[in-house]
C-alpha positions in Angstrom: -26.5 -18.0 -0.6 -24.2 -15.2 1.2 -23.5 -15.0 4.8 -21.3 -12.5 6.5 -19.1 -13.0 9.7 -17.0 -10.8 11.7 -13.3 -11.9 12.0 -12.1 -13.5 15.2 -8.6 -15.3 15.8 -10.4 -18.6 15.0 -10.4 -17.7 11.3 -6.6 -16.4 11.2 -5.4 -19.6 9.2 -8.5 -19.5 7.0 -7.8 -15.6 6.4 -4.1 -15.8 5.7 -4.6 -18.6 3.1 -7.2 -16.6 1.4 -5.1 -13.5 1.4 -2.1 -15.5 -0.1 -3.9 -16.6 -3.3 -6.1 -13.5 -3.9 -6.2 -11.6 -6.9 -6.3 -8.1 -5.2 -4.4 -8.4 -1.9 -0.9 -7.9 -0.6 1.2 -9.2 2.6 -0.2 -6.0 4.2 -3.4 -8.0 4.7 -2.2 -11.0 6.4 -3.2 -10.9 10.0 0.4 -10.8 11.5 0.7 -7.4 9.6 -2.7 -6.0 10.4 -2.3 -6.9 14.1 1.1 -5.4 14.8 -0.9 -2.1 16.0 -4.2 -3.7 17.1 -4.3 -1.7 20.3 -4.7 1.4 18.0 -7.6 0.1 16.1 -10.9 -1.7 16.8 -11.0 -4.5 14.4 -14.1 -5.0 12.1 -12.8 -7.2 9.5 -15.4 -9.3 7.5 -15.4 -12.8 6.0 -18.2 -13.4 3.2 -19.2 -16.9 2.5 -20.9 -18.4 -0.4 -22.8 -21.7 0.5 -20.3 -22.0 3.5 -17.2 -21.4 1.2 -15.1 -18.5 2.0 -15.7 -15.9 -1.2 -14.5 -12.6 -0.1 -12.8 -10.6 2.7 -12.9 -7.0 4.1 -9.7 -6.0 6.0 -11.3 -3.0 8.1 -11.6 -1.3 11.6 -14.5 0.6 13.1 -14.5 3.8 14.6 -18.0 5.3 15.8 -20.8 4.5 13.0 -18.1 4.2 10.3 -16.0 0.9 9.1 -12.8 1.6 7.4 -10.9 -0.4 5.1 -8.4 0.3 6.7 -7.1 3.2 8.8 -4.0 1.4 10.0 -2.8 0.3 6.3 -1.8 2.0 3.2 -4.9 0.8 1.3 -7.8 -1.5 1.7 -10.0 -3.6 -0.4 -13.0 -6.2 -1.1 -10.6 -9.2 -1.4 -11.5 -11.9 -4.1 -10.0 -14.9 -5.7 -9.2 -15.1 -9.4 -12.3 -17.4 -9.5 -14.5 -15.0 -8.4 -17.4 -13.9 -11.1 -18.7 -10.4 -11.4 -22.4 -11.1 -10.4 -21.7 -13.3 -7.5 -19.2 -10.6 -6.5 -21.8 -8.0 -6.6 -24.2 -10.0 -4.3 -21.4 -10.6 -1.9 -20.6 -7.0 -1.6 -24.5 -6.2 -1.3 -24.9 -8.6 1.5 -21.8 -7.1 3.2 -23.3 -3.9 3.3 -26.8 -5.2 4.7 -24.6 -6.9 7.3 -22.9 -3.6 8.3 -26.2 -1.9 8.1 -27.6 -4.5 10.5 -24.8 -4.0 13.0 -25.6 -0.3 13.3 -22.8 0.9 10.8 -23.8 3.8 8.7 -20.8 4.4 6.3 -18.1 2.3 4.8 -14.8 4.1 3.9 -12.7 2.3 1.5 -9.1 3.2 0.4 -9.0 1.2 -3.0 -5.9 -1.0 -3.5 -4.0 0.7 -6.4 -4.5 -1.5 -9.4 -1.0 -2.3 -10.1 -0.8 -4.4 -6.9 -3.4 -6.8 -8.4 -2.4 -10.1 -10.1 -5.5 -10.1 -12.3 -8.0 -7.5 -13.4 -10.1 -6.3 -10.3 -12.1 -3.4 -10.8 -15.3 -5.0 -9.5 -15.2 -2.9 -6.6 -14.9 0.4 -8.2 -18.2 -0.5 -10.3 -20.2 -1.6 -7.2 -19.3 1.8 -5.4 -20.3 3.7 -8.7 -23.8 1.8 -8.6 -24.2 2.4 -4.7 -23.5 6.2 -5.4 -20.5 6.2 -3.3 -18.7 9.6 -3.0 -15.3 10.0 -4.0 -13.7 11.8 -1.2 -9.9 11.5 -2.3 -7.9 10.8 -5.4 -4.0 10.3 -4.9 -1.6 10.6 -7.6 1.1 7.9 -7.5 4.2 7.7 -9.8 5.1 4.3 -10.9 7.5 2.8 -13.3 6.0 0.0 -15.5 8.9 -2.6 -16.1 7.2 -3.5 -19.2 7.5 -0.1 -20.8 10.4 1.3 -18.7 11.8 4.9 -19.5 15.4 5.6 -19.1 16.5 7.9 -16.2 16.8 11.3 -17.6 20.3 13.0 -17.7 20.1 15.0 -14.3 19.2 11.7 -12.6 22.1 10.1 -14.3 24.4 12.8 -13.3 23.4 12.2 -9.5 24.4 8.6 -9.8 27.6 9.1 -11.3 28.3 11.9 -8.5 27.4 9.1 -6.0 30.1 6.9 -7.6 32.8 9.5 -7.7 32.1 10.0 -4.0 32.8 6.5 -3.2 29.3 5.7 -1.9 28.1 2.1 -1.5 24.9 0.4 -1.2 24.3 -2.4 1.1 21.2 -4.4 1.9 22.1 -5.1 5.4 18.9 -5.0 7.3 20.3 -2.2 9.6 17.0 -0.5 10.7 18.3 0.8 13.6 20.9 3.3 12.1 18.6 4.2 9.3 15.7 5.0 11.9 17.8 6.9 14.5 20.6 8.4 12.3 18.4 9.5 9.4 14.8 8.9 9.4 13.7 10.3 12.5 15.7 13.3 12.4 14.7 14.3 9.0 10.9 13.8 9.6 11.3 15.6 13.0 13.3 18.8 11.5 11.4 18.9 8.1 7.6 17.9 9.2 7.5 17.9 13.1 6.6 14.1 12.5 7.6 10.5 13.3 7.6 7.5 11.2 4.2 5.7 10.8 6.1 2.8 12.3 8.5 2.9 15.3 11.8 1.2 15.1 10.5 -1.6 17.4 7.4 -2.1 15.1 9.4 -2.1 11.8 11.9 -4.8 13.1 8.9 -6.9 14.3 7.2 -6.7 10.9 10.5 -7.4 9.2 11.1 -10.7 11.3 7.4 -11.6 10.4 7.8 -10.9 6.4 11.6 -11.4 5.9 10.9 -12.0 2.2 8.7 -8.9 2.0 10.6 -6.1 4.1 14.2 -5.3 3.4 16.3 -2.6 4.5 18.8 -1.0 2.2 21.3 1.6 3.1 23.9 4.0 1.4 27.3 4.5 3.1 30.1 6.8 2.5 33.6 5.7 4.4 31.4 3.2 6.6 29.0 6.2 7.8 25.3 5.9 6.9 24.1 8.8 4.7 20.8 7.3 3.1 18.5 4.6 3.2 15.2 3.0 2.3 12.7 0.5 4.0 11.5 -1.6 0.9 8.1 -3.5 0.9 8.0 -6.2 -1.8 4.5 -7.6 -2.9 3.8 -10.0 -5.7 3.9 -7.4 -8.4 5.2 -4.3 -6.8 8.4 -2.9 -5.3 7.6 -0.1 -3.0 10.1 1.8 -0.8 7.9 2.7 2.4 10.5 5.0 3.6 13.3 7.0 2.0 15.7 9.4 3.5 19.0 10.8 3.1 21.2 13.0 5.2 21.8 16.9 4.7 24.4 16.0 2.0 22.1 13.8 -0.3 22.2 16.4 -3.2 25.7 16.8 -2.9 26.7 13.5 -2.8 23.9 11.9 -5.1 22.9 9.4 -2.3 19.3 9.0 -3.1 20.0 8.9 -6.8 22.3 5.8 -6.4 19.9 4.5 -3.9 16.8 4.5 -6.2 18.9 3.1 -9.1 19.9 0.2 -7.0 16.3 -0.7 -5.8 14.6 -0.1 -9.1 17.2 -2.7 -10.8 18.0 -5.1 -8.0 14.4 -6.5 -7.4 12.8 -6.2 -10.6 13.5 -9.5 -12.2 9.8 -10.9 -10.9 7.9 -7.6 -10.3 6.2 -5.6 -13.0 6.2 -2.1 -11.4 8.2 0.0 -9.0 5.6 2.3 -6.8 7.3 5.7 -5.8 4.4 6.3 -3.5 2.0 9.3 -3.4 2.9 12.6 -4.7 -0.2 14.4 -3.9 -1.4 16.2 -0.8 -4.8 17.4 1.0 -6.8 14.6 -0.3 -5.6 14.8 -3.9 -6.3 18.5 -4.2 -2.5 19.5 -4.2 0.2 18.0 -6.2 4.1 18.1 -5.2 5.7 19.6 -8.2 9.0 18.9 -7.0 8.4 15.1 -6.0 6.7 14.6 -9.5 9.4 16.3 -11.4 12.1 14.1 -9.6 10.2 10.8 -9.9 9.5 11.4 -13.7 13.1 12.0 -14.1 13.5 8.3 -13.0 11.0 7.2 -15.5 7.9 7.1 -13.4 4.4 7.8 -14.7 0.9 8.2 -13.2 -1.4 6.0 -11.6 -4.6 7.0 -9.4 -5.6 5.7 -6.1 -9.1 6.5 -5.0 -11.1 6.7 -1.6 -14.9 6.2 -1.4 -17.4 6.5 1.1 -20.8 4.7 0.8 -23.6 4.5 2.9 -24.6 1.1 4.1 -28.4 1.5 3.3 -27.5 1.6 -0.1 -27.7 -2.2 -0.2 -31.7 -1.5 -0.1 -31.7 -0.3 -3.6 -28.2 -1.6 -5.0 -29.0 -3.3 -8.3 -27.2 -4.2 -11.5 -29.2 -3.4 -14.7 -29.2 -6.2 -17.4 -29.6 -6.2 -21.0 
């Protein structure tokens, strides 16, 4: 009933069409996004068919005897349509594990897409992983605003916004990635963390050109000089600032408070959530108290994003017990 095929460019249009209407996917799973860094990863994406009709997808790459979904993306998933039913989906997942095992893959590592990105309930994967004795290897804390139950900015955050207004700061959606990358983001990451952005300037500009409705650059200026900025990813359900950074005067001028206030409210009309991103470290073992305090002051509360590893030979004993 189910067959599995490895992705090739011949499936590009079929893959993208499936992603657009899937219940648990975002534009990050579009091939034009996944492949901007295909020189760094060996693609091992899978298509699962039911009676020759595409039923599920696995965005993935391989490294050694392990397949990851996906090391080059923020999250992965076993992607399904809203028409997918539980028992068929279980059979498709089991067949996928069997295929991986036959290809010499010993483990499947999945960073499950956070539930607030889904357009419909989509917890099948977590249940399948439970039934397959998957090991939970990472559990990240994400701070998220639910627009249906939005809390007010606390007093200290409102004071920051008023401070920014008194200092004459202005917010602009101007698409100036270059100034933000070169004057704010790269210097800050280098000095604070000895690190670089995940995306180079050329890569983020390329992705923004491919997904102009989904990737925006918003900057804050004082007297026409950039003082802060954010690169925002917009999905069907969620606003997600992928990068946020301000200059050394961000606390003095309140630039980040003003920036967050703007993006939280500007894009909210057709969204359900605002994702402040991960506030945990060391595979979820450590919580960043300062970040959580600041984000909760903006009205955010906690979601969890889990990462599992399952042995592919689990397909041999993977069953659902029925009453």
